[in-house]
C-alpha positions in Angstrom: 132.9 190.8 143.2 130.6 194.1 144.9 132.6 196.3 147.9 131.4 195.1 151.3 132.2 199.5 152.4 130.2 202.7 150.9 130.9 204.8 150.0 130.9 208.4 150.5 128.4 211.3 149.2 127.3 214.5 149.9 124.1 216.7 151.8 122.3 218.7 148.5 122.2 221.1 151.3 125.1 221.4 153.5 127.5 219.5 151.0 128.9 217.6 153.8 130.3 214.0 153.7 128.2 211.0 155.0 128.0 207.9 154.4 124.9 207.8 156.3 122.3 210.0 153.7 118.2 209.9 153.8 117.2 210.4 150.5 114.7 212.3 150.1 111.6 210.1 149.4 109.3 211.3 146.3 111.9 211.3 143.9 115.5 209.7 145.0 117.2 212.5 142.8 119.2 213.6 146.4 120.5 213.2 149.8 120.4 214.4 152.8 122.7 214.2 156.6 119.4 215.7 158.5 115.7 216.5 157.9 116.4 220.1 159.2 118.9 220.1 155.3 116.6 219.3 153.7 113.7 221.4 154.0 116.2 224.7 154.0 116.4 222.9 150.7 112.9 222.4 150.0 112.5 225.8 148.1 115.0 225.3 145.7 115.0 221.7 144.9 111.0 221.7 145.4 110.7 222.0 140.8 112.9 218.8 140.4 111.3 216.5 142.7 108.1 217.7 141.6 108.9 216.0 137.4 110.8 212.9 138.8 107.9 211.8 141.5 105.7 212.1 138.4 107.9 210.4 136.1 107.8 207.5 138.5 104.7 208.4 140.2 103.7 207.0 136.2 106.5 204.1 136.4 104.5 202.7 138.3 101.3 203.4 136.7 101.6 201.0 134.0 103.6 198.3 134.8 102.4 195.1 135.3 100.2 194.4 138.5 101.3 191.7 140.7 100.5 188.7 140.3 98.3 187.9 141.8 98.0 185.1 144.9 97.0 181.8 145.4 94.3 180.5 147.0 95.5 178.3 149.3 93.2 175.2 149.6 93.6 174.1 145.4 96.6 176.2 144.8 94.7 177.4 141.6 95.3 181.7 141.4 92.5 183.3 142.9 89.3 184.2 140.9 89.4 187.9 139.9 86.8 188.8 140.5 87.0 189.4 144.9 82.5 188.4 145.1 83.6 185.2 144.3 86.6 185.2 147.2 85.8 184.3 150.7 87.0 186.3 153.6 87.0 183.6 156.8 86.3 186.3 160.0 88.1 183.8 162.5 91.9 184.2 162.1 92.1 186.4 158.7 92.7 183.7 155.8 91.5 183.8 152.6 90.1 181.5 149.5 88.3 181.2 146.1 84.5 180.5 146.2 84.7 177.0 144.5 87.0 175.9 147.6 84.6 177.2 150.1 81.5 174.7 148.2 83.9 171.6 148.3 85.0 171.5 151.4 80.9 172.5 152.7 82.7 173.1 156.6 80.8 173.9 159.6 85.1 174.7 160.8 87.2 177.0 159.6 90.0 175.0 157.2 93.1 177.4 158.1 92.6 177.1 162.2 89.7 174.5 162.9 87.4 177.2 164.4 83.4 176.2 164.5 82.5 179.5 162.3 79.2 178.4 159.9 79.0 179.9 156.3 76.3 182.8 157.9 76.5 184.0 160.8 74.2 183.9 162.4 73.8 187.2 164.2 74.6 189.7 162.9 76.5 191.4 165.9 79.1 187.8 165.7 79.6 189.4 162.5 80.9 192.6 163.1 82.6 191.6 166.0 85.0 188.8 165.1 85.4 191.4 162.4 86.5 194.0 165.1 88.8 192.0 167.1 90.7 191.4 163.7 91.3 194.7 163.3 92.1 195.9 167.1 94.4 192.5 167.1 95.9 192.4 163.9 95.8 195.6 162.2 93.8 193.8 159.5 93.7 196.1 156.0 91.0 193.2 155.3 89.3 193.5 157.9 88.5 197.1 157.9 88.1 197.7 154.4 85.5 195.0 155.6 84.4 197.5 158.4 84.2 199.9 156.0 82.5 199.0 152.9 79.7 197.9 155.8 79.3 201.6 156.8 78.8 202.8 153.5 76.0 200.5 152.6 74.6 200.5 155.9 74.6 196.5 156.5 74.4 194.4 159.0 72.9 196.6 161.0 74.9 199.4 160.9 74.7 203.4 160.4 75.3 205.1 156.7 77.9 207.5 157.8 80.3 208.3 155.1 82.1 209.5 157.3 83.7 206.5 159.2 83.4 204.6 155.9 85.9 207.3 154.1 88.5 206.9 158.0 88.2 203.0 158.0 89.7 203.2 153.8 92.4 205.1 154.6 93.6 203.2 157.3 93.3 200.6 155.3 94.3 202.2 151.7 97.7 203.1 154.0 98.0 199.2 155.0 98.1 198.5 152.5 94.5 197.4 150.3 94.2 197.7 146.8 90.4 197.2 147.2 90.3 199.8 150.0 91.9 202.2 147.2 88.8 201.9 145.4 86.6 201.8 147.2 87.4 205.1 149.2 87.5 206.0 145.0 83.8 205.3 144.6 83.3 207.4 147.7 84.9 210.4 146.6 83.2 210.1 142.9 79.7 209.4 143.6 78.7 210.0 147.1 77.2 212.6 148.2 77.4 212.7 152.2 78.2 216.3 152.2 76.5 216.3 155.7 79.7 213.9 157.1 82.4 215.1 155.9 82.9 213.7 152.3 82.1 215.4 149.3 82.3 214.2 145.7 86.2 214.4 144.2 87.4 213.5 140.8 90.5 214.5 142.0 90.7 213.1 144.5 88.4 209.6 143.3 90.9 209.6 140.1 94.5 209.4 142.2 92.5 207.1 144.5 91.8 204.3 141.6 95.4 205.0 140.5 97.1 204.6 143.5 94.7 200.7 143.7 95.1 200.2 139.6 99.2 199.9 141.0 98.0 197.0 143.5 96.9 195.6 141.1 92.3 196.0 141.6 91.2 195.7 138.0 88.1 197.8 138.5 90.2 201.0 139.5 92.1 200.3 136.1 88.9 200.7 134.4 87.9 202.9 136.1 91.4 205.2 135.6 91.1 203.7 131.2 87.8 205.4 130.7 88.5 208.2 132.8 91.7 208.9 129.8 89.3 208.3 127.4 86.6 210.6 128.1 89.2 213.2 128.3 90.5 212.2 124.6 93.5 210.3 125.7 92.9 207.4 123.2 96.8 206.1 123.7 96.7 206.8 127.9 93.9 205.1 128.8 94.6 202.2 125.7 97.1 201.5 127.1 95.3 200.6 131.1 92.6 199.1 129.5 94.8 196.4 127.8 96.7 195.9 131.0 93.0 195.2 132.8 92.3 193.2 129.6 95.5 190.9 129.9 94.4 190.1 133.4 91.1 189.1 132.8 89.1 191.8 132.8 85.4 191.5 131.1 84.1 195.4 131.3 87.7 196.4 129.9 88.0 193.7 126.7 85.1 194.9 125.6 85.7 199.1 125.9 88.9 197.5 123.8 86.1 196.1 121.4 84.3 198.5 121.8 87.0 201.0 120.1 88.1 198.8 117.7 84.8 199.3 116.5 85.2 202.3 116.5 88.0 202.1 114.7 90.6 203.6 117.7 92.0 200.3 118.1 94.0 198.0 115.8 93.2 195.1 115.1 96.1 193.4 116.0 95.8 195.0 119.7 91.9 193.3 120.2 93.3 189.9 119.6 96.4 190.4 121.8 93.6 192.0 123.7 92.0 188.8 122.8 95.0 186.1 123.3 95.6 187.8 127.0 92.2 187.9 128.2 91.5 183.9 127.0 95.0 183.5 129.1 94.0 185.6 132.1 90.7 183.8 132.6 91.4 179.9 131.8 94.6 180.5 134.5 91.8 181.0 137.7 89.4 178.5 136.4 88.4 175.0 136.9 84.6 172.9 137.3 84.0 173.2 140.9 85.4 177.1 140.5 82.3 177.0 137.8 79.7 175.4 139.9 79.9 177.3 142.2 80.0 180.8 140.3 76.4 179.4 138.2 75.0 178.3 141.6 75.6 181.8 143.0 74.3 183.2 140.3 70.8 182.1 139.9 70.7 183.5 143.9 68.6 186.7 143.9 70.3 187.4 146.5 73.8 187.2 145.7 75.3 190.8 146.7 79.3 189.6 146.2 79.6 189.9 149.7 81.0 187.0 151.6 82.3 185.3 154.9 82.5 182.9 157.3 
C-alpha cells in the first residue's frame, strides 16, 4: 500500500530538508526550496541539466504521437490531413468534411447556431474568429487568424509579424498546427522588414514541437532535415512514425530510400502495412465522396470554416 505521507528531501543548493521542494522544470533531477536557491545553484547545475533535458526531449520526440481525436458526429478518428476537417467558428468544435456534407445543414449540429457554410462577408468571419480568441482563448481560432495574416486572406493585409505573434500565442496554448506554421514562417518567409527573418534553427525547433503533438507534416520535415544531414537512422525513425500515422509523403520518402538501399525490405513492408492500417481507420464512404468532390474544385484551398 502506497504511503500517504511525503518523505523529506533536501534542497540541492542550501541542503534544507523539506516536503515541499520544487523540481527543476528542465531536467527533473534536482529540487529546490525557493527560487533564490535555484538561481544560486544554476552555474553548478547547468551542464548536467542541459544533458538530461536533451535526453528527456529526445524521448518525447521519438515517442509515438497521441491518437487522433474522433469526429464527434461519426465517431471515426479525424482525417489525417487537416484540410479534410472543418472548424465551426460559432462554438469552436471540429468535424470531418464527410459529416459536414452528409448533414448539409445551415445550422451548427453542436450549438444550433445559424451558421452558413460559407461566410456571407469577410468581416463576419473575422468578427467570429476574433470573438473565439478574446472570449475563450481558443488555440485553433488563434492559429487560423495567424494563418490569415500570413497569407493576407479574408481581406487582411499580409503581416508576418502579426502572424508570428498569433502563432506564438496559439502554440503556447497547445496548437501543433501553429508550431508547424511557425516553423514554415521561419524557414521560408522573408518578412525581414516586418521583423521575421529566415531562421533554420528556429524552424526545426518548431517542427519538432509540432511533431511531438502529432502534426505529421512537421514530422516529415524533421525527418527530411535529418536525411539532408546524412543522419539516415534518425530520419527513418521519424518517417516510420509518420507513415504509421498515415502520412503519404513520409511513405513515399521511405520508398525512395528503399530504392537507394537505405531502408531494408522488412522496414519498407512494415511501413506499407502500418500506413494502410492508419488510412483504413479514418476512411468512410461519406469521407471518400467528400474528398472526391473537393478535389475536383479548382479553388480548394484547404481552409474550411463554417
